[in-house]
N, C-alpha and C positions, 0 to 999 in steps of 0.2 A: 478416451478423451485426451485432444492436445490443445496445449496453450502456449501463445508465442509469448518470447521473451525479447523483446526488440531494444537494442542499443546500438549506439556508433562506434563501439570498439571492434576492432580489426579479429579479435579472437573471444571464445566466451571467458567471463571474466569469473572468480573464485565463489562471486555471489550467484552468478547463474549456476555454478556446478552445485552449490548448495541448494538452491530454490529446485533443481531438478530432481535431486535425492529425495529432499523432502517430500516433494509433489507425487514422487513414487507411489509412497504408501497411502496417497490419496486416490489412487487409479489413475494418475496424471503423468502424460508424457509433455515434456516440456523441449520445444525447439527453439533454439538459441537463432534471432533473426537481425538482420540490417534492414534498411530501408530499400537498400538495392537489389536483395533477395527477394522481393515480392514482382512476380509476373502478373501484371494487370489484364493482359490479354486471355490467359488461360485460368487466373484464379487459382495457379498452384505457387507454392514458396519452397525455395531450396535454403536450407538450413542445416544445424548442427544437433545432434541428440546426444545426450551423456549416456552411451551403452555400453556395458561392461567394462567400467572404470574409465571409457576413453571417449572423446568427441566424434561421432560419425555424421559425415555428409549424408544428409535425407532430403528427398520431396516429397513434400505433401499437398493437401489442400489448404487453402487460407483457413488458419485456425480460428474459431467461433468466438474466441477472446484474446486479446494482446495485451501484456504489461509492457508500457511502452514508458520511454524516458523523454523529458520535454527537450532534450537536445534534439532528439530526431527531428522536431518540428521546424527544421531550416527552410531557408526559401529554397533552395536547390531538390528539396526533398516535396516540395507543396503539391504538386500532381499525385504523388503516392500518398501522402496522408489524405488527400480529399478522397482517393478510391477506399483507404482504410474506414476512414469514419462512413462510408457510405456502405461498405461490404461487411463490418465487422465489429465487435464491440471492443473500446478501448479503455484501459484505465485511466486515461486522461484524453480527452479530446482537443485540448489546448485553447478552447474557446474562453471569452470573457477574462482571461488573466487578470490578477490583482497584483500590480506591480506596488512598490512600496507606499506610493502616493495614495494610489486608488485604496489601497487597505484602508488607511489612516482615515480619509476621507468617509469611506464606508463604515467603520465602528464607530465615527464620530456621531453618526446618525442613529445610532442604537443604543439605547439606554442600557441595556445590558452588558456592552461592552465599551461605553464611551470614556468610562474611567480607565481604561487600560492605553487609550489613546495618547500621544507624545505629539506636543505644538508642531506643526508642520506647514511649512511654505513652499510652493513652487517658485524656483529663481526664474523671474523674466528680466530682471534689470540689476545692475550694480548696487543702485540706491536701496534696494528691498534688504541686502545683507546688513547695511548699518540700520535701518529700522528695525530687524529682526534681532539685532545684538543689543537695541535698546532694550529690550523686554527681556531678553535671556544673554545675559554677558557671555556665556558659553556656547557656542552651537556646534551641530555636526553638519558637514556638507559632504552629500553623496549622492551618486547618479541613481535616478529614478528606478532604472532596469539592470543596474550592476547586480554584480554576484560576487561571492568568495572573499567579500570585503576590500576589494579592489577600487581604487580612488578615492578613498574616505578619507577625509581631513577632520580636524577639529580645530575649530576656531574661537579664540577668546581675546575680548577687548580688556586692555591693560590701563587705558587712559586715552585722552583725545587725540591723538596719533600715533596708537601704538596697539600692535597687537602681535599676539603669539599663536602660530600656525604648526600644528602637529600632523605628521603623515608617515605612516609604519614605524618606525624605531628613531625618526628624525624631529627635532623642535628648532625652531627658530622664529626671530623676533624681527617683524617687519612693520613698516609705516604705513600711512593709508594710501599712499602713492605706490607702494609695492603691493599692497592688496588689490588695487585696481590693476595692476600688471598682472596679477596671479588669476583674476577673474577672466580677464581678456583672454588668457593663455589656454586656462585649464576649465573654464566654467561657462563662459558665455555660447549661447546657442549649442549646449551639449545636453541639455534636459537633466539639469540638477535640482536638488530640493534642500532647504534646510529643515534641521529639526533641534528643537531644545536639546541640549546634551543631557544625559541621563549618567549620572557618575557612577557606572558600577566598576568599582575596583575592590579588588581584595585587600586584606590587612596588609599585604606585602607591596601592594600597589599596583598589581597587576591588572589590566583591563579582563574583563570577563563578560558573558553572557549566556544564558541558560537555553541549552535547545531540549526541547519535546518532541520526540519523534513517536506519531501515532501511525496505526496502521488498522485495516479492517479485519477482524476475524471471521472465524466461520460462521458467524450469524449476520454476517454483514454490517456490524456495528464497531465503532471507533473506539480502539483501546490505546492503552500506552504502551509502545514497545520498550522505550527506554528514555529517561530523564537524566542529562548530564550538565555539567558545567562545564563550559569552555574556556580556559584560561590562557590568555595570550601573553605567555612570559617574555618579558624583554621588548614588549611592543608598547609604543604610545597610544594608539588608538582603537586596534579592533583587536578581537579575541580569537580570530580564525587559527584553528590549531594546523592548518597547512602551511601557515606562515611562520610557524614556530609557536610551540607552547604544550598544553597538557589538557587533559579531561579528569572531572572529578564526579562521582556521583552527588546527587543534590542535597542528600540529608547530611553527611560529614562535613560537606563544604559549608552548608547553611546553619549548622550547629557552631561552627568554628568563626564563622564571621558574623552572626546576628546575636547568637546567644539564645534565648529564651525566644525571640521571636520567629526562630527558625519554623516551627511548626504552623504558624499562620500563613507564612510565605508558601510553604509546601501544600499546604491546602488551596492555597490560591492557583498554584500551577498547576494542581489537579482538576479542578473545577474550569481552568482554562482548556485543558486537555480535552474534558470531559464535553464541552459544548462549543468553543471555536470550530472545530472542523464541521459540524452540521450547518453552522453559519457560513462557512465558506462554500459549501456545496450549495447553499442556498442563493449566495451572492453569483455564483458562476453556473448556476444553473445545469448542474451535470454531478452525476456521482463519481466520486474520486477513491482512491485505494491507499494512499500514502500522503503524509503531510510533515514537513519539518517546521516548529513553531520556535521562532528566536524570541526569547524575552529577556527583557533590562530589569533589574534591580537596581533601585538607587540607595544611596547610603541609609538611607530611612527606613529601607524595607519595601516601599512602595515598588509594584509591578508593573511594568509597561509590555506591550506587544511592538518589538521592533519590525518583524516581515515574515513572510513565510516562503516556505520551498516547497515547492509539487513535487520536487524530485532528490529529496534530501539523500545525502550519502550514507552508506551503512555501514560503514568500517568499524564503528563503535557497535554496532547493534546486530551481526550478520546474522547469528542462529536464530534470535529472535524475531528477525524481519523474514528470515526464510519461512519458519514454521506458521508464522501468520498468513504470509502469501500465500503458501501452498492451501491452508484453509479456507482462504479467501476465493482461491481459484475454483475449488470445487463448490462453493456457496455460489458464484456467479454461474457456473455451468449448469448446476441442477435446480437453482432458485431463480435465477435472472432470466437465464435463455431456456431453460427446464430441458435441457438435454438429459436423456436418459442414461445414467452410469455404466459404462461398459465392464463386465465382469473380468477379472483377472484369471488367470488358467487355474488358480487353486479353488477360486469362486465357483468357475465352471465346474471342474471336476467334483466338488463339494455338492453342487446341485444336479448333477446325474447320478451321483450316490443317492442322495434324497428321493429321486424320482424311482430308481431302481426299488429301493426299499418299499417306497408306496405301490408299484406294481406287485412286489412280491407278496405284500400284504394281504391286497385284492386278490391273488392268486390262491393263497393260502384261505381265505374266507371262501371263496368259490368252491375250494377242492373240500372245505370241511362240509359245506350245505351241499355239495353232490355225494358223500360219504353217507351224510343222514338221509339223503332222498333215496339212495340205493339200499339201505338197512329198511326204511320203510317200505319199499314195493317188495324187499325180499320176504318180508314178514309176511305181506298180504299174499304173496305166491304160497308160501308156505301153508298158510291158513286155508287157502282156496283148496290146494291139493289135498289136504287133509280133511275137508268137509265130505259130508254124506251126500250132498246132491253131485258132488264132482266123481265120487266113486260109483253112484248108482247109474251116471250116464257115460260109463266107460267102453260099453257095448255098443252105444248109437256112436259114439266118435270113431270106434273102430270101422264100423260097416260104413261109415259116411267117407272114412279114409280109403276103403276098398274102390267106392265108386267114384271118387276123385281120380 
């Protein structure tokens, strides 16, 4: 059985190597692919397989299942992606994606998740910023479709004509006129939104958030691969560790920063991990394989959902993710696509040995039966030879033989 692992990287990554190795134990070969490796005319693909501790170029039929990254769905690969949606099963078909604004709107309509929603407004005019600041003196301005914490600002109202704006590791005081200039230059017509600022800061004053990585397991169910706190050391706005910072497991961090409240918060995080992924699949009307859930925790311990990532990074959980991916690949192939598993050489040899043993057992049984039958007729023959009638008719048999 073969599974595709599609990314845009020029060469297979370390994660691709781990997934290939762990999948081998499930009887699955993984082929590393890029969109350009698909031949839509022949239905063949050219990629690389990890064989004997090295990546070997191979050509094979289109895999029945492909683990795909969202970044493969670029405009220039649209035709290829349409082909793949029609001819194979993808771990994410990229339909009905939930950006930050859509996610908040959808959760707000569901009583089971509405308590996790952050007050949010899509920016359509400069005046809306002022009105939103009247309700929430500190707000976050972020791109609706952005990622990696890029172009995120914190805006705080300090007085009638005074604002503090923070960006990355910088902070400055501006007037209403400067705020308008900032809007014209950075926000206007660029699909941004406003959110109430959730004060997620550690005791040391560093911004942080919680990332919950969930994966499907070998039963096709969502499980937590890892929960971590991402701390933006030296940053004013975001906790993206790619911009500098560190990580911590949730328990020690929550114990340190929230005392006795830590267990309640940890329980809420677990509940989100157990329920939100199924809600997301329902909203997107498709089955997914992996999700990154970003959570904010304010100073009072209230929990909020910031956003979702359908192709979360795995640098902090490579081994956990690789093991779960391999199990899920097998689940999809055998239970969703109903493909009979291919036997390994060891399994084939074991099957042949079992067949030979069964055949030998049958032969021995037949041999034993034949010996019994032989003994039975031997006794009958000897009894007949020793009978009076056989002896009395000896002369008749002799004469009959002469006539013949």
